[in-house]
C-alpha positions as CSV (number, residue, x, y, z in Angstrom):
1,X,5.6,16.5,-17.0
2,X,4.6,19.0,-14.2
3,X,4.8,18.6,-10.6
4,X,0.6,18.7,-10.8
5,X,0.5,16.1,-14.0
6,X,2.5,13.8,-11.9
7,X,0.9,13.8,-8.2
8,X,-2.4,13.4,-10.5
9,X,-1.1,10.4,-12.4
10,X,-0.2,8.9,-8.7
11,X,-3.4,9.4,-7.9
12,X,-5.1,7.5,-10.8
13,X,-2.6,4.8,-9.9
14,X,-3.8,4.1,-6.7
15,X,-7.2,4.6,-7.5
16,X,-7.0,1.8,-9.9
17,X,-5.3,-0.2,-7.5
18,X,-7.5,0.7,-4.2
19,X,-10.6,2.1,-5.6
20,X,-10.0,5.2,-3.1
21,X,-9.1,8.6,-3.6
22,X,-5.7,9.0,-1.9
23,X,-3.8,12.0,-1.5
24,X,0.4,12.2,-2.1
25,X,2.6,14.3,-2.3
26,X,5.7,14.4,-4.3
27,X,8.8,15.0,-2.6
28,X,11.4,14.9,-4.6
29,X,11.9,15.2,-8.4
30,X,15.3,13.8,-9.8
31,X,16.2,14.7,-13.4
32,X,17.2,10.8,-14.7
33,X,18.2,12.3,-18.7
34,X,16.3,14.6,-21.0
35,X,13.5,12.6,-21.2
36,X,12.1,11.0,-17.9
37,X,12.5,11.8,-14.2
38,X,12.8,9.7,-11.0
39,X,9.8,11.2,-8.6
40,X,9.9,10.5,-5.0
41,X,6.1,10.6,-3.2
42,X,4.5,9.5,0.0
43,X,1.2,10.1,2.7
44,X,1.2,8.9,5.8
45,X,0.4,5.6,5.0
46,X,3.6,5.0,2.6
47,X,6.5,6.3,0.5
48,X,6.8,5.1,-2.7
49,X,8.6,6.4,-6.5
50,X,7.6,6.8,-10.0
51,X,9.6,7.5,-13.4
52,X,7.8,9.5,-15.7
53,X,9.2,10.2,-18.8
54,X,8.5,13.9,-21.0
55,X,5.8,11.8,-23.7
56,X,3.3,11.8,-20.7
57,X,3.7,7.7,-19.5
58,X,4.5,7.3,-15.9
59,X,5.7,4.6,-14.0
60,X,5.0,3.4,-10.1
61,X,6.5,0.9,-8.6
62,X,4.0,-2.2,-8.6
63,X,4.5,-2.5,-4.2
64,X,4.7,0.9,-2.3
65,X,4.2,-1.5,0.8
66,X,8.3,-2.4,-0.1
67,X,10.7,-1.5,2.8
68,X,12.7,0.8,0.4
69,X,12.4,2.5,-2.9
70,X,14.6,3.5,-5.2
71,X,16.8,7.2,-4.0
72,X,18.8,7.2,-7.6
73,X,18.7,6.6,-10.9
74,X,20.9,3.7,-10.9
75,X,18.3,1.8,-8.4
76,X,15.2,2.0,-10.5
77,X,16.5,-1.6,-12.1
78,X,16.2,-2.9,-8.5
79,X,12.6,-2.7,-9.0
80,X,9.4,-4.3,-10.1
81,X,7.2,-1.4,-12.2
82,X,4.2,-1.3,-13.6
83,X,1.7,1.5,-16.0
84,X,-0.4,3.5,-13.8
85,X,-3.4,1.2,-14.9
86,X,-1.1,-2.2,-13.2
87,X,0.0,-3.3,-16.4
88,X,3.1,-4.7,-15.9
89,X,6.5,-2.9,-17.5
90,X,9.9,-4.0,-18.4
91,X,13.3,-2.2,-17.2
92,X,15.2,-1.4,-20.4
93,X,18.4,0.1,-20.0
94,X,17.8,1.1,-17.0
95,X,14.3,2.5,-17.0
96,X,10.6,1.0,-17.4
97,X,9.2,0.5,-20.3
98,X,5.9,-0.9,-21.2
99,X,5.7,-4.3,-22.8
């Protein structure tokens, strides 16, 4: 996934949740393995994270108001995740997956 694709999906996730168009900046792209990346993103209101796969699937943290976010791949399983459409995700082998 390109950074622009990730930003577009994050923006869509926000719109699906709040109904508002909100811009975010991807501040870090951390390669997890050959198929997945941890993306850290933020704006003036919040900091959050997403996990994106080369397949085009993107998972976002369920609660963007959490006081923290995963900063490494090892921390991903400590958070709750959902799809861009706010459907629940399960963590399998340390990474979010569709149910």
